[in-house]
C-alpha positions as CSV (number, residue, x, y, z in Angstrom):
1,X,-28.9,7.9,-22.5
2,X,-27.8,11.0,-20.6
3,X,-24.5,11.7,-18.8
4,X,-24.0,13.9,-15.8
5,X,-21.0,15.6,-17.4
6,X,-19.5,16.0,-20.8
7,X,-17.9,13.0,-22.5
8,X,-14.5,14.7,-22.5
9,X,-14.6,15.0,-18.7
10,X,-15.1,11.3,-18.5
11,X,-11.5,10.9,-19.9
12,X,-9.8,13.5,-17.7
13,X,-8.8,13.2,-14.1
14,X,-10.6,15.9,-12.0
15,X,-10.3,14.7,-8.4
16,X,-7.0,16.4,-7.7
17,X,-4.5,18.9,-8.9
18,X,-0.8,19.0,-8.3
19,X,1.5,21.8,-7.1
20,X,4.3,20.4,-9.3
21,X,4.7,17.9,-12.2
22,X,1.0,18.4,-12.9
23,X,1.0,17.7,-16.6
24,X,2.7,14.3,-16.1
25,X,0.4,13.4,-13.2
26,X,-2.7,14.2,-15.3
27,X,-1.3,12.3,-18.3
28,X,-0.8,9.2,-16.2
29,X,-4.5,9.4,-15.3
30,X,-6.0,10.4,-18.6
31,X,-7.9,7.6,-20.3
32,X,-9.8,8.0,-23.6
33,X,-12.3,5.3,-24.5
34,X,-15.5,4.7,-26.4
35,X,-18.4,5.6,-24.0
36,X,-21.1,4.2,-26.3
37,X,-19.2,0.9,-26.6
38,X,-18.9,0.7,-22.8
39,X,-22.6,1.2,-22.5
40,X,-23.3,-1.6,-25.0
41,X,-21.0,-3.9,-22.9
42,X,-22.9,-3.0,-19.8
43,X,-26.3,-3.6,-21.5
44,X,-25.2,-7.0,-22.7
45,X,-23.9,-7.9,-19.3
46,X,-27.3,-7.3,-17.8
47,X,-29.0,-9.2,-20.6
48,X,-32.5,-9.2,-21.8
49,X,-33.8,-5.9,-23.3
50,X,-31.7,-3.7,-20.9
51,X,-31.3,-0.2,-22.1
52,X,-29.0,2.4,-20.4
53,X,-30.6,5.6,-19.4
54,X,-27.9,7.3,-17.5
55,X,-24.1,7.2,-16.9
56,X,-22.6,8.9,-13.9
57,X,-18.9,9.3,-13.2
58,X,-18.3,8.4,-9.5
59,X,-15.7,10.1,-7.4
60,X,-12.3,9.1,-8.7
61,X,-9.6,7.1,-7.0
62,X,-6.0,7.4,-7.9
63,X,-5.8,4.5,-10.3
64,X,-9.2,4.0,-11.9
65,X,-12.3,5.7,-13.5
66,X,-15.5,4.3,-12.1
67,X,-19.0,4.9,-13.6
68,X,-22.5,4.1,-12.3
69,X,-24.6,2.8,-15.2
70,X,-28.3,2.9,-14.8
71,X,-30.7,0.8,-16.8
72,X,-34.3,1.6,-17.8
73,X,-35.7,-0.9,-15.3
74,X,-33.8,0.5,-12.3
75,X,-30.9,-2.0,-12.3
76,X,-27.5,-0.4,-11.8
77,X,-24.0,-1.6,-12.6
78,X,-20.5,-0.4,-11.9
79,X,-18.0,0.0,-14.8
80,X,-14.4,0.3,-13.8
81,X,-11.6,1.3,-16.1
82,X,-7.9,1.3,-15.0
83,X,-5.9,4.5,-15.7
84,X,-2.4,4.1,-17.3
85,X,-0.9,4.4,-13.8
86,X,-2.8,1.5,-12.4
87,X,-0.2,-1.1,-13.3
88,X,0.9,-3.5,-15.9
89,X,-1.6,-3.7,-18.8
90,X,-3.6,-6.9,-19.1
91,X,-2.1,-8.5,-15.9
92,X,-3.5,-5.9,-13.5
93,X,-7.1,-6.3,-14.6
94,X,-6.8,-10.1,-15.2
95,X,-5.5,-10.6,-11.7
96,X,-8.0,-8.3,-10.1
97,X,-10.9,-10.2,-11.6
98,X,-9.5,-13.6,-10.6
99,X,-8.7,-12.4,-7.1
100,X,-12.2,-11.0,-6.6
101,X,-13.9,-14.1,-7.9
102,X,-11.7,-16.4,-5.8
103,X,-12.2,-14.5,-2.6
104,X,-15.9,-14.2,-3.2
105,X,-16.7,-17.8,-4.4
106,X,-14.0,-19.8,-2.5
107,X,-13.5,-17.8,0.7
108,X,-17.0,-16.4,0.9
109,X,-15.9,-12.8,1.5
110,X,-18.6,-10.3,0.4
111,X,-17.3,-8.8,-2.9
112,X,-19.3,-7.5,-5.9
113,X,-20.1,-10.0,-8.5
114,X,-18.2,-9.5,-11.8
115,X,-20.4,-9.8,-15.0
116,X,-17.8,-9.2,-17.7
117,X,-14.3,-7.9,-18.2
118,X,-11.7,-7.3,-20.9
119,X,-7.9,-7.2,-20.3
120,X,-6.9,-6.2,-23.9
121,X,-7.5,-2.6,-24.7
122,X,-6.5,-3.1,-28.4
123,X,-9.0,-5.9,-29.0
124,X,-11.8,-4.1,-27.1
125,X,-14.5,-2.0,-28.8
126,X,-14.3,0.2,-25.7
127,X,-10.6,1.0,-26.4
128,X,-9.7,0.3,-22.8
129,X,-9.5,-2.5,-20.3
130,X,-12.6,-2.7,-18.1
131,X,-14.5,-4.6,-15.4
132,X,-18.3,-4.5,-15.2
133,X,-19.7,-5.6,-11.9
134,X,-22.7,-5.3,-9.7
135,X,-23.2,-2.2,-7.6
136,X,-22.2,-2.6,-4.0
137,X,-25.2,-3.0,-1.7
138,X,-25.2,-0.6,1.3
139,X,-23.1,2.5,1.9
140,X,-19.5,3.3,2.7
141,X,-18.6,2.7,6.3
142,X,-16.8,6.1,6.3
143,X,-20.2,7.7,6.4
144,X,-21.1,6.0,9.7
145,X,-18.0,4.9,11.5
146,X,-17.4,8.0,13.7
147,X,-21.0,7.9,14.9
148,X,-21.1,4.2,15.7
149,X,-21.1,3.0,19.3
150,X,-18.1,1.0,20.5
151,X,-20.1,-2.2,20.4
152,X,-21.1,-1.7,16.8
153,X,-17.5,-1.0,15.8
154,X,-16.4,-4.2,17.6
155,X,-19.0,-6.2,15.6
156,X,-17.6,-4.8,12.4
157,X,-14.0,-5.6,13.4
158,X,-15.0,-9.1,14.3
159,X,-16.2,-9.6,10.7
160,X,-13.0,-8.1,9.4
161,X,-11.0,-10.6,11.5
162,X,-13.0,-13.5,10.1
163,X,-12.3,-12.3,6.5
164,X,-8.6,-11.9,7.4
165,X,-8.3,-15.4,8.8
166,X,-10.0,-16.8,5.7
167,X,-7.4,-15.1,3.5
168,X,-4.6,-16.4,5.7
169,X,-5.8,-20.0,5.6
170,X,-5.9,-20.1,1.8
171,X,-2.3,-20.9,1.1
172,X,-0.7,-21.3,-2.3
173,X,2.3,-23.2,-3.6
174,X,3.7,-20.2,-5.6
175,X,4.1,-16.5,-5.1
176,X,3.1,-13.7,-7.5
177,X,-0.5,-12.9,-8.3
178,X,-3.7,-14.9,-8.9
179,X,-5.2,-15.3,-12.3
180,X,-7.7,-17.3,-14.3
181,X,-5.5,-19.9,-16.0
182,X,-7.1,-19.0,-19.3
183,X,-5.8,-15.4,-19.0
184,X,-2.1,-16.4,-18.7
185,X,-1.8,-19.3,-21.1
186,X,1.9,-18.5,-21.5
187,X,2.6,-19.6,-17.9
188,X,2.3,-23.3,-17.0
189,X,3.2,-25.4,-14.0
190,X,1.8,-23.0,-11.4
191,X,-1.8,-24.0,-11.5
192,X,-3.9,-23.8,-8.3
193,X,-6.5,-26.0,-9.9
194,X,-8.3,-26.3,-13.2
195,X,-9.6,-22.7,-13.0
196,X,-6.9,-20.6,-11.3
197,X,-3.2,-20.2,-11.7
198,X,-0.4,-18.1,-10.2
199,X,1.5,-15.7,-12.5
200,X,3.6,-12.5,-12.3
201,X,3.0,-10.1,-9.4
202,X,0.8,-7.1,-9.8
203,X,2.0,-5.4,-6.6
204,X,2.6,-1.8,-7.2
205,X,6.0,-2.0,-5.4
206,X,7.2,-3.6,-8.6
207,X,6.1,-0.7,-10.8
208,X,6.2,2.5,-8.8
209,X,8.9,5.2,-9.4
210,X,10.2,3.7,-12.6
211,X,10.5,0.1,-11.3
212,X,8.2,-1.0,-14.0
213,X,10.9,0.0,-16.6
214,X,13.7,-2.3,-15.3
215,X,14.1,-5.7,-16.8
216,X,13.7,-8.0,-13.8
217,X,11.8,-11.2,-13.1
218,X,8.4,-10.5,-11.5
219,X,7.3,-14.0,-10.7
220,X,5.8,-16.4,-10.2
221,X,8.3,-17.6,-7.5
222,X,8.7,-21.0,-5.8
223,X,9.8,-19.8,-2.4
224,X,9.8,-16.9,0.0
225,X,13.5,-16.6,-0.3
226,X,13.2,-16.3,-4.1
227,X,10.8,-13.4,-3.6
228,X,13.2,-11.6,-1.3
229,X,16.1,-12.1,-3.6
230,X,14.1,-10.8,-6.5
231,X,13.2,-7.7,-4.5
232,X,16.9,-7.0,-3.8
233,X,17.7,-7.6,-7.5
234,X,15.0,-5.2,-8.5
235,X,16.4,-2.4,-6.2
236,X,19.9,-3.0,-7.5
237,X,18.6,-2.9,-11.1
238,X,17.0,0.5,-10.4
239,X,20.2,1.8,-9.0
240,X,22.1,0.7,-12.0
241,X,19.6,2.0,-14.5
242,X,18.6,5.4,-13.1
243,X,20.9,8.3,-12.3
244,X,18.7,9.9,-9.6
245,X,16.4,8.8,-6.8
246,X,12.6,9.5,-6.6
247,X,12.5,12.8,-4.6
248,X,8.8,12.7,-3.6
249,X,9.4,9.3,-1.9
250,X,12.4,10.6,0.1
251,X,11.6,11.2,3.7
252,X,14.0,14.1,4.0
253,X,15.3,17.2,2.3
254,X,18.6,15.7,1.3
255,X,21.8,17.1,-0.4
256,X,21.6,20.4,1.4
257,X,24.5,22.2,3.1
258,X,26.0,19.7,5.7
259,X,23.1,17.4,5.1
260,X,22.7,13.8,4.2
261,X,24.0,12.8,0.8
262,X,22.2,9.7,-0.7
263,X,24.5,7.7,-3.0
264,X,24.3,4.6,-5.1
265,X,27.3,3.1,-3.4
266,X,25.7,3.4,0.1
267,X,22.5,1.9,-1.2
268,X,24.3,-0.9,-2.9
269,X,26.3,-1.7,0.2
270,X,23.1,-2.1,2.2
271,X,21.6,-4.4,-0.4
272,X,24.7,-6.5,-0.5
273,X,24.7,-6.9,3.3
274,X,21.1,-7.8,3.3
275,X,21.8,-10.5,0.7
276,X,24.5,-11.9,3.0
277,X,22.3,-12.2,6.0
278,X,19.1,-13.2,4.3
279,X,19.5,-17.0,4.6
280,X,20.0,-16.6,8.4
281,X,17.2,-14.1,9.2
282,X,14.4,-15.3,7.1
283,X,11.7,-17.0,9.1
284,X,11.3,-20.8,8.4
285,X,7.9,-21.5,9.9
286,X,5.1,-22.2,7.4
287,X,2.8,-19.5,8.8
288,X,5.3,-16.7,8.2
289,X,6.5,-17.8,4.7
290,X,3.1,-19.0,3.4
291,X,2.0,-17.5,0.1
292,X,-1.3,-15.8,0.9
293,X,-3.6,-13.0,-0.4
294,X,-4.0,-10.0,1.8
295,X,-6.1,-6.9,1.3
296,X,-3.7,-4.1,2.0
297,X,-6.1,-1.1,2.0
298,X,-9.0,-1.9,4.4
299,X,-10.0,1.6,5.2
300,X,-13.6,2.8,5.8
301,X,-14.2,3.9,2.1
302,X,-13.4,0.3,0.9
303,X,-15.9,-1.3,3.3
304,X,-19.6,-1.2,2.6
305,X,-22.3,-1.8,5.3
306,X,-26.0,-2.2,5.4
307,X,-27.4,1.2,6.0
308,X,-30.3,-0.2,8.1
309,X,-28.0,-2.5,10.0
310,X,-24.6,-0.9,10.0
311,X,-22.9,-3.7,11.8
312,X,-23.4,-5.9,8.7
313,X,-20.6,-5.7,6.1
314,X,-22.1,-6.0,2.7
315,X,-19.0,-5.6,0.4
316,X,-15.2,-5.2,0.5
317,X,-13.9,-3.4,-2.6
318,X,-10.6,-2.3,-4.2
319,X,-8.8,-5.6,-4.9
320,X,-6.6,-4.2,-7.6
321,X,-3.0,-5.2,-7.1
322,X,-3.8,-7.6,-4.2
323,X,-1.2,-10.3,-4.7
324,X,0.4,-13.4,-3.3
325,X,3.3,-12.7,-1.1
326,X,5.0,-14.3,1.9
327,X,2.7,-13.6,4.9
328,X,5.5,-11.8,6.9
329,X,6.0,-9.3,4.1
330,X,2.4,-8.0,3.8
331,X,0.2,-9.1,6.7
332,X,-0.8,-6.1,8.8
333,X,-3.7,-4.6,10.8
334,X,-6.5,-3.1,8.7
335,X,-6.2,0.6,8.1
336,X,-9.6,1.0,9.7
337,X,-8.3,0.3,13.2
338,X,-4.9,2.1,13.0
339,X,-4.6,5.1,15.3
340,X,-2.2,7.8,16.5
341,X,-0.8,6.9,19.9
342,X,1.1,4.2,21.8
343,X,0.6,0.7,20.5
344,X,0.0,-2.0,23.2
345,X,1.6,-5.4,23.4
346,X,-0.5,-8.2,22.0
347,X,-3.5,-8.8,24.2
348,X,-2.5,-6.1,26.6
349,X,-5.6,-4.6,28.2
350,X,-6.0,-0.9,27.5
351,X,-6.5,1.4,30.6
352,X,-7.4,5.0,31.1
353,X,-4.8,7.3,32.6
354,X,-4.6,7.0,36.4
355,X,-5.5,10.7,36.7
356,X,-8.4,10.5,34.3
357,X,-10.9,11.9,36.9
358,X,-8.8,15.1,37.2
359,X,-8.4,15.7,33.5
360,X,-10.1,18.6,31.7
361,X,-13.2,17.7,29.6
362,X,-11.3,17.9,26.3
363,X,-8.4,15.8,27.7
364,X,-11.0,13.2,28.9
365,X,-12.4,13.0,25.4
366,X,-9.0,12.4,24.0
367,X,-8.2,9.7,26.5
368,X,-11.5,8.0,25.9
369,X,-10.9,8.0,22.1
370,X,-7.4,6.5,22.6
371,X,-8.8,3.9,25.0
372,X,-11.5,2.9,22.5
373,X,-9.0,2.7,19.6
374,X,-6.6,0.6,21.6
375,X,-9.4,-1.7,22.7
376,X,-10.7,-2.3,19.2
377,X,-7.2,-3.2,17.9
378,X,-6.6,-5.6,20.8
379,X,-10.0,-7.2,20.2
380,X,-9.1,-7.6,16.5
381,X,-6.0,-9.6,17.7
382,X,-8.2,-11.6,20.1
383,X,-10.7,-12.5,17.3
384,X,-7.8,-13.5,15.0
385,X,-6.2,-15.6,17.7
386,X,-9.4,-17.6,18.2
387,X,-9.6,-18.5,14.5
388,X,-5.9,-18.5,13.4
389,X,-3.3,-18.3,16.2
390,X,-0.5,-18.5,13.7
391,X,-1.7,-15.2,12.1
392,X,-1.2,-13.4,15.4
393,X,2.3,-14.6,15.6
394,X,2.9,-13.3,12.1
395,X,1.5,-9.9,13.0
396,X,3.8,-9.8,16.0
397,X,6.8,-10.8,13.9
398,X,6.3,-7.7,11.8
399,X,7.8,-5.6,14.7
400,X,11.0,-7.7,15.0
401,X,14.4,-6.5,13.8
402,X,14.8,-9.1,11.0
403,X,11.3,-8.3,9.6
404,X,12.0,-4.6,9.7
405,X,15.1,-5.1,7.7
406,X,13.5,-7.4,5.1
407,X,10.5,-5.0,4.7
408,X,12.4,-1.8,4.5
409,X,15.2,-2.9,2.1
410,X,12.6,-3.1,-0.6
411,X,12.5,0.6,-0.9
412,X,16.2,1.2,-0.9
413,X,16.1,2.8,-4.3
414,X,13.8,5.5,-2.9
415,X,15.2,6.1,0.5
416,X,15.9,4.6,4.0
417,X,19.4,3.1,3.4
418,X,20.9,5.0,6.4
419,X,18.2,3.6,8.7
420,X,18.5,0.0,7.3
421,X,22.3,0.2,7.7
422,X,21.8,1.0,11.3
423,X,19.5,-1.9,11.7
424,X,22.2,-4.1,10.2
425,X,24.7,-2.8,12.7
426,X,22.3,-3.8,15.5
427,X,21.8,-7.2,13.9
428,X,25.6,-7.8,13.7
429,X,26.0,-7.3,17.5
430,X,26.9,-10.6,19.1
431,X,24.0,-10.7,21.6
432,X,21.5,-9.6,19.0
433,X,22.7,-12.1,16.4
434,X,22.6,-14.9,19.0
435,X,19.0,-13.9,20.0
436,X,17.8,-13.6,16.4
437,X,19.2,-16.9,15.2
438,X,18.2,-18.8,18.3
439,X,14.5,-18.4,17.7
440,X,12.6,-21.4,16.4
441,X,11.7,-19.7,13.2
442,X,15.3,-19.2,12.0
443,X,18.2,-21.4,11.2
444,X,20.7,-22.8,13.6
445,X,22.4,-20.4,16.0
446,X,25.8,-22.0,15.4
447,X,26.4,-19.8,12.4
448,X,28.4,-16.6,13.1
449,X,27.1,-13.3,11.7
450,X,28.6,-12.8,8.2
451,X,28.6,-9.1,8.7
452,X,31.8,-7.7,10.3
453,X,32.1,-3.9,10.4
454,X,35.1,-1.8,11.2
455,X,34.6,0.7,14.0
456,X,35.5,3.6,11.7
457,X,32.9,2.6,9.2
458,X,30.3,2.3,11.9
459,X,31.2,5.7,13.2
460,X,30.9,7.2,9.7
461,X,27.5,5.6,9.0
462,X,26.2,6.6,12.4
463,X,27.1,10.2,11.6
464,X,25.4,9.8,8.3
465,X,22.3,8.5,10.1
466,X,22.2,11.6,12.3
467,X,22.3,13.8,9.2
468,X,19.6,11.7,7.6
469,X,17.4,12.1,10.7
470,X,17.9,15.8,10.8
471,X,16.9,16.1,7.1
472,X,13.8,14.0,7.8
473,X,12.9,16.3,10.6
474,X,13.4,19.3,8.3
475,X,11.0,17.9,5.7
476,X,8.5,16.9,8.3
477,X,8.5,20.5,9.7
478,X,7.9,22.0,6.2
479,X,5.1,19.5,5.4
480,X,3.6,19.8,8.8
481,X,3.2,23.6,8.3
482,X,1.0,23.0,5.3
483,X,-0.8,19.9,6.6
484,X,0.9,17.5,4.2
485,X,2.6,14.1,4.9
486,X,5.8,12.3,4.1
487,X,5.7,10.9,0.6
488,X,3.4,13.7,-0.6
489,X,3.6,14.2,-4.3
490,X,2.0,17.6,-4.3
491,X,-1.6,16.4,-4.8
492,X,-4.3,18.8,-3.5
493,X,-8.0,19.2,-4.0
494,X,-8.8,21.6,-6.8
495,X,-10.5,24.1,-4.5
496,X,-7.4,24.2,-2.3
497,X,-4.8,24.5,-5.0
498,X,-4.2,28.2,-5.0
499,X,-4.2,28.6,-1.2
500,X,-1.9,25.6,-0.7
501,X,0.4,26.7,-3.4
502,X,0.8,30.0,-1.6
503,X,1.2,28.2,1.8
504,X,3.9,26.0,0.3
505,X,5.9,29.0,-1.0
506,X,5.6,30.7,2.4
507,X,6.7,27.5,4.2
508,X,9.7,27.2,1.9
509,X,10.6,30.8,2.5
510,X,10.5,30.3,6.3
511,X,12.7,27.2,5.9
512,X,15.3,29.0,3.8
513,X,15.4,31.8,6.4
514,X,15.9,29.4,9.3
515,X,18.4,27.1,7.7
516,X,20.6,29.3,5.5
517,X,23.6,31.1,7.0
518,X,24.9,32.5,3.7
519,X,23.6,33.3,0.3
520,X,25.3,30.2,-1.1
521,X,23.5,28.0,1.4
522,X,20.2,29.6,0.6
523,X,20.7,28.9,-3.1
524,X,21.7,25.3,-2.3
525,X,18.7,24.7,-0.1
526,X,16.5,26.2,-2.6
527,X,17.5,23.7,-5.2
528,X,17.2,20.8,-2.8
529,X,13.8,21.3,-1.3
530,X,12.2,17.9,-2.1
531,X,8.7,19.3,-1.8
532,X,9.2,21.5,-4.9
533,X,9.7,18.4,-7.0
């Protein structure tokens, strides 16, 4: 057997470097295991007299190490091992396997076949959890998408819509994550059938930024309301347990001179207000509250197509942490068809600008690209509507005021409480409350809003929101100068590390010069720049 790199490099994370906190980031992605034992597992999975001749480490994602294992007779397998940062041990792998098998065998979504797996690193000769599966037929859609004709893209989106509707129609009695019943013998009463059962959630929102360290219930849950209440309890527990907030997740450069000051009290107040209105604003219709699986990362690298017939989807990959949640909390359009630009109303026909003929050539290209992107997204909704009209209503519900509140409050520990507080102010307005509670999916409109705010408090919080927005703009400006994005944790490609490190320091210097009026302010801003970690 030969390997394309040294065995030590199999364990280390090489795909990215970090401009800050690099030792911790690399530690969370370091995984030592027995390579020879992994090869034996792969050989047994193939069966017969299979003999491995080569192991190649494939490009790394953020949470797993993936290897291509080649046998002497030409057969090839994929071996996938979760990094320490992938999620809760045992449960993450166990749920991924069950979810893939369920979606493949029951819902007929093209997904690689799993040959063998292990969810207990201590009992495994490999010394790590693993999944051994078939190699995906075809190639990544990302290699072809930009060059495909509009009609070809539409054919692909039509298939994605079909897969989405199959997921939405498979409804479960409990919320959490899907498992083989044999892998969670400690949990009973939540069986789907004799094979599958629902257990604790593997959603990363329950483990990121220290959330995995708080002692809270992670499912399974009996109702959508129970899920929301547990999310609010989780955020409260984080605020009680930790003395600071995750800076990389914050959208702004906070705590600067005259800037926004995040506080536990403000965050707790928002959570408590959400708890008070939750019974009134939660949707009641079955389609919105249904417990369903949903692939939340359908971008072009996770979709494989037939190289000779690129409109044929051959595999959907990356099912790790796909979980069972109320539909209104995690149904959204595939990343593949998201775009920068105005979003149309459902089924609204895209049109080119009225002055299109007079535009410069480059502007015409931009207008055509936007028109195509809008058309593809509208067609996705049309395809969905033909197969599952309720799903379109859930997608539309995502943009409503109640749904925004219920989705955003789940990240209160990180950031966003000023914005959510403003949404709650809007909700408490008489006309808005009457409109929200009068819709068919909510409870009776006869209940007055339980939130009553003093004018002085509203004035104070509106002022805090303006400070929050200014600080968000400040951070966006700094990140934009170096080509980064909100939520960036300092990750860069190894070849860009030195240049971006220098660019970051220059951007910080420009920021300090622009924002500081005194030496004291300069020192305070220097300490608070969130991008410096």
